[in-house]
C-alpha positions in Angstrom: -85.9 -9.3 -226.9 -87.3 -5.8 -225.1 -85.4 -4.4 -222.0 -86.5 -2.1 -219.4 -86.2 1.4 -220.5 -83.2 3.4 -218.8 -83.7 7.1 -218.1 -80.9 9.7 -218.1 -81.2 13.3 -217.2 -79.2 16.7 -217.4 -77.6 18.2 -219.9 -77.3 16.8 -223.5 -74.3 18.2 -225.3 -73.6 20.0 -227.5 -76.1 22.3 -227.1 -76.3 21.7 -223.1 -79.8 21.7 -223.1 -81.2 19.9 -220.0 -83.3 16.8 -221.0 -84.8 13.6 -220.1 -83.2 11.0 -222.4 -84.4 7.2 -222.3 -82.5 4.3 -223.8 -85.2 1.9 -225.5 -83.8 -1.2 -227.2 -80.7 0.4 -228.1 -81.9 3.6 -229.4 -82.3 7.4 -227.9 -85.7 8.6 -227.3 -87.0 11.7 -225.5 -90.4 10.4 -225.0 -91.5 9.6 -221.7 -91.5 6.1 -220.7 -93.5 4.7 -217.8 -91.7 2.4 -215.7 -88.1 3.1 -216.8 -84.9 2.7 -214.5 -83.5 5.7 -213.4 -79.9 5.1 -214.6 -78.0 8.6 -213.8 -78.4 12.2 -213.7 -75.1 14.3 -214.9 -73.9 15.7 -218.4 -74.6 13.8 -221.3 -72.0 13.7 -224.1 -72.1 11.8 -227.5 -69.8 8.7 -227.4 -66.0 9.7 -227.6 -64.0 9.2 -230.8 -60.2 8.1 -230.9 -59.6 9.0 -234.4 -55.8 7.6 -234.3 -56.0 4.0 -232.7 -53.9 0.8 -233.3 -56.1 -1.9 -232.1 -54.5 -5.2 -232.0 -51.0 -3.7 -231.9 -48.3 -3.4 -229.3 -44.4 -3.4 -229.5 -43.5 -6.0 -231.8 -46.5 -6.3 -233.8 -49.9 -8.1 -233.4 -51.3 -9.3 -230.4 -53.8 -11.9 -229.5 -57.9 -11.5 -229.6 -57.5 -11.7 -226.0 -54.9 -8.8 -225.6 -57.0 -6.9 -228.4 -60.0 -7.5 -226.6 -58.8 -5.9 -223.2 -57.5 -3.0 -225.4 -60.7 -2.1 -226.4 -62.5 -2.6 -223.3 -59.7 0.0 -222.0 -60.8 2.4 -224.6 -64.6 1.9 -224.1 -64.6 2.0 -219.9 -63.0 5.5 -220.7 -65.8 6.9 -223.1 -64.4 5.8 -226.5 -66.9 4.4 -228.3 -65.9 4.9 -231.8 -62.4 4.2 -232.9 -60.5 4.9 -236.3 -57.8 2.3 -236.4 -54.8 4.1 -238.2 -53.0 0.7 -239.4 -52.8 -2.9 -237.4 -50.9 -5.9 -238.3 -53.7 -7.6 -236.6 -57.1 -9.0 -238.4 -59.8 -7.2 -236.0 -62.8 -7.8 -238.2 -64.1 -10.0 -235.6 -64.5 -6.7 -233.4 -67.5 -5.7 -235.6 -69.4 -8.7 -234.3 -68.8 -7.8 -230.4 -71.9 -5.9 -229.2 -69.8 -4.7 -226.2 -66.8 -3.4 -227.7 -66.4 -0.2 -229.5 -67.3 0.7 -233.1 -64.4 0.6 -235.2 -63.6 1.6 -238.5 -60.2 -0.1 -239.9 -57.4 1.0 -242.1 -56.0 -2.3 -242.7 -52.3 -2.4 -242.2 -49.8 0.5 -242.4 -48.0 0.8 -246.0 -44.5 1.5 -245.8 -41.3 1.8 -247.7 -39.1 -1.0 -247.5 -37.1 -1.3 -244.3 -38.3 2.3 -243.7 -40.7 1.6 -240.5 -40.9 -0.1 -237.5 -40.5 -3.9 -238.1 -43.6 -6.0 -237.9 -45.9 -2.9 -237.9 -47.0 -2.7 -241.7 -46.7 -3.9 -245.2 -43.4 -2.8 -246.8 -43.1 -2.1 -250.3 -41.5 -0.2 -253.2 -43.2 2.6 -254.8 -44.0 0.6 -258.1 -46.1 -1.7 -255.9 -48.0 1.5 -254.1 -51.1 1.6 -255.9 -51.7 -2.2 -256.1 -51.0 -2.5 -252.2 -53.5 0.6 -251.6 -56.3 -1.1 -253.5 -55.6 -4.4 -251.3 -55.7 -2.5 -248.2 -58.7 -0.3 -249.3 -60.6 -3.7 -250.2 -59.7 -5.3 -246.5 -60.7 -2.4 -244.5 -63.5 0.0 -243.8 -63.3 2.8 -245.8 -59.8 4.3 -245.0 -56.1 3.3 -245.9 -53.3 4.5 -244.3 -49.8 5.5 -245.6 -46.4 5.9 -243.9 -45.8 9.0 -245.6 -42.2 9.9 -244.2 -39.4 8.3 -241.9 -35.6 7.9 -241.7 -33.6 7.1 -244.6 -30.8 5.4 -243.2 -28.8 6.2 -246.5 -29.5 10.0 -246.2 -29.5 9.9 -242.5 -32.5 12.3 -242.0 -36.4 12.0 -242.8 -37.1 11.6 -246.4 -40.7 10.8 -247.9 -41.4 7.2 -248.4 -42.6 7.2 -251.7 -42.0 9.2 -255.3 -44.7 12.0 -256.1 -46.0 10.1 -259.2 -46.5 6.9 -256.9 -48.7 8.6 -254.3 -50.7 10.3 -256.7 -51.5 7.0 -258.3 -52.2 5.4 -254.9 -54.6 8.2 -253.9 -56.6 8.1 -257.0 -56.7 4.4 -256.5 -58.2 4.4 -253.0 -60.9 7.2 -254.0 -62.0 5.1 -256.7 -62.5 2.4 -254.3 -64.5 4.7 -252.4 -61.9 5.0 -249.6 -60.1 7.8 -247.9 -56.8 8.0 -247.3 -54.4 9.3 -244.2 -50.5 9.4 -243.8 -48.2 9.5 -241.0 -46.2 12.7 -241.4 -43.5 14.1 -239.4 -41.5 16.5 -241.5 -42.4 18.8 -244.3 -40.8 17.1 -247.6 -43.7 14.6 -247.8 -46.6 16.8 -247.8 -46.8 18.4 -250.8 -47.3 15.5 -253.0 -49.8 14.0 -250.7 -51.8 17.5 -250.7 -51.7 17.7 -254.5 -52.6 14.2 -254.7 -56.0 15.0 -253.0 -55.1 13.0 -249.3 -58.1 13.1 -246.6 -56.2 13.3 -243.7 -52.7 14.0 -242.2 -51.5 12.4 -239.0 -48.9 14.1 -236.7 -48.5 16.9 -239.3 -45.5 18.7 -237.3 -43.9 19.7 -240.5 -46.9 21.7 -241.9 -46.0 25.1 -243.1 -48.5 27.9 -244.1 -48.9 26.9 -247.5 -49.7 23.4 -246.6 -52.2 24.8 -244.1 -54.0 27.1 -246.7 -54.0 23.8 -249.1 -55.7 21.9 -246.3 -58.1 24.4 -245.5 -59.3 24.8 -249.3 -59.5 21.0 -249.8 -61.0 20.3 -246.5 -58.1 18.1 -245.2 -58.3 17.0 -241.5 -55.3 16.8 -239.0 -55.2 14.7 -236.2 -52.0 15.6 -234.4 -51.1 13.2 -231.6 -49.6 15.9 -229.5 -48.6 13.4 -226.8 -46.9 11.1 -229.3 -45.0 14.0 -230.8 -43.9 15.0 -227.6 -41.6 12.1 -227.4 -39.5 13.4 -230.1 -37.0 14.1 -227.5 -36.7 10.3 -226.9 -36.0 9.6 -230.6 -33.5 12.2 -230.9 -31.4 10.9 -228.0 -31.6 7.4 -229.2 -30.5 8.8 -232.8 -28.1 11.5 -232.0 -24.5 9.8 -232.3 -25.6 7.6 -235.6 -28.0 10.2 -237.5 -26.8 13.7 -236.1 -29.2 15.1 -239.0 -32.3 13.4 -238.3 -31.6 14.3 -234.8 -31.7 18.3 -235.4 -34.8 17.9 -237.6 -36.8 16.3 -234.8 -35.3 18.7 -232.2 -36.9 21.4 -234.8 -40.1 19.6 -235.4 -40.7 19.3 -231.5 -39.9 23.0 -230.7 -42.2 24.2 -233.2 -45.3 21.8 -232.8 -47.4 24.1 -230.7 -47.0 26.9 -233.3 -47.8 24.6 -235.9 -50.8 23.5 -234.1 -52.1 26.4 -233.4 -51.7 27.8 -236.7 -53.7 25.2 -238.2 -56.5 26.1 -235.8 -56.4 29.5 -236.6 -56.8 29.0 -240.1 -59.8 26.8 -239.7 -58.2 23.3 -240.6 -60.6 20.6 -239.1 -58.6 18.8 -235.8 -59.6 15.8 -234.4 -58.3 13.7 -231.3 -56.1 10.8 -231.4 -54.3 8.9 -228.8 -52.1 6.7 -231.1 -52.8 3.9 -228.9 -51.0 0.8 -229.5 -47.3 0.5 -230.0 -45.5 2.7 -227.9 -48.7 4.0 -226.4 -51.3 2.9 -224.1 -55.0 2.2 -224.9 -57.3 3.9 -222.5 -55.8 7.2 -222.5 -57.8 9.6 -225.0 -58.8 11.5 -222.2 -55.2 12.5 -221.6 -54.9 13.5 -225.4 -57.6 15.7 -224.9 -56.2 17.2 -222.0 -52.9 17.7 -223.9 -54.7 19.4 -226.6 -55.9 21.9 -224.5 -52.8 22.4 -222.8 -51.3 23.5 -225.9 -53.9 26.4 -226.0 -57.0 25.1 -228.0 -60.4 25.8 -226.2 -61.8 23.4 -224.3 -65.1 23.4 -226.0 -63.2 22.9 -229.4 -61.2 19.9 -228.2 -64.0 18.0 -226.7 -66.3 18.6 -229.9 -63.3 17.4 -231.9 -63.3 14.2 -229.8 -67.0 13.8 -229.7 -69.7 15.4 -231.9 -67.6 16.8 -234.8 -65.5 13.5 -235.2 -68.7 11.4 -235.3 -69.8 13.5 -238.2 -66.6 13.4 -239.9 -66.5 9.8 -239.8 -70.1 9.2 -241.2 -72.0 8.9 -237.9 -74.5 10.0 -235.8 -72.7 13.4 -234.5 -75.4 14.0 -231.7 -78.1 12.1 -229.4 -81.5 13.0 -231.6 -84.5 11.2 -232.0 -83.9 7.3 -232.8 -80.1 7.7 -232.6 -78.2 5.0 -231.7 -77.6 5.2 -227.8 -73.6 5.6 -227.6 -72.9 8.4 -225.3 -71.2 9.1 -221.9 -72.4 10.3 -218.3 -70.0 12.6 -216.5 -70.8 14.1 -212.9 -69.4 17.8 -214.0 -69.5 19.8 -217.1 -66.8 18.2 -219.4 -66.4 21.8 -221.2 -65.7 23.5 -217.7 -63.1 21.0 -216.4 -61.8 18.3 -218.9 -60.4 16.5 -215.9 -63.7 14.7 -215.5 -63.5 12.8 -218.9 -60.9 10.6 -217.0 -64.0 9.5 -214.5 -67.2 9.1 -216.6 -70.2 8.1 -214.4 -71.6 5.7 -216.8 -70.8 4.6 -220.3 -73.8 3.3 -222.8 -73.0 1.3 -225.7 -75.5 0.2 -228.2 -77.8 0.6 -225.3 -75.9 -1.3 -223.0 -74.8 0.3 -219.8 -71.1 0.1 -218.5 -69.8 1.5 -215.1 
């Protein structure tokens, strides 16, 4: 069914050219449309991307479809129109059928070592089963697989890699053979080299990155999603673990102290950074704008972070990066220039998803 065209006007990012943008049958056009409804004027930004989200997850594990819907709406209403799920125990494939919910790229479930992750979140296995489990999750997801690269070992009392080097290499090779990309949760340093040597595509958190890791990431085009609001919680982990696991507490304190230097070193070297809220579990949904501000507060330029949460992230995930003629109408309108004032991201004037206006 054809609906009345919508008209938006203002600077269209990333180039900032002032244009009249029309939405016709869910698509963008710059051809004048007689009789169009004037929807809004403002700064027009390609839909935001939450590159590390856990739709369908809360403390304790999977939530109902009703709760999952509310999570997705909270993200959508703050301008997040594309989410890369980084592991969820909930079957969220039904979200693909909902025209009013953000586009979703699913990782399937976290793949963790037995008794070495948060209970109820992931599939917990031993190294010999890693490649087969990766194959299962690759086939169940939307082109990504998520490994838990390291976690506290109660036997050793500190962060240790979850899987052996040969198991990691076989697993990443299996995923790539099936056309899936692989990312991994990594807090510490020891898990990174085997993952990078095996050809991993992305690192989550990455607080343990050292100079040689960063050089390898640049050379191989490995992305980093730093989740700086999540890594700022390390002191909470320290206090909870200090008495029982003092070595782990010392490690996490050190990682927290150096996390800004690590992030800026990755940026200065040219690692591709993207923005993820870690929404789900211990973090809220609908707070990507807070993560954007937190990354800027760490020292990253505002225009870089905005691109990392919009057009560059969309391109990285294989979606239309901008708003060219005929592209899907997925964008957000703001009353002020977000490059000059990132706080405006908390209050979009309009959200347009698949050509439908929200807000």
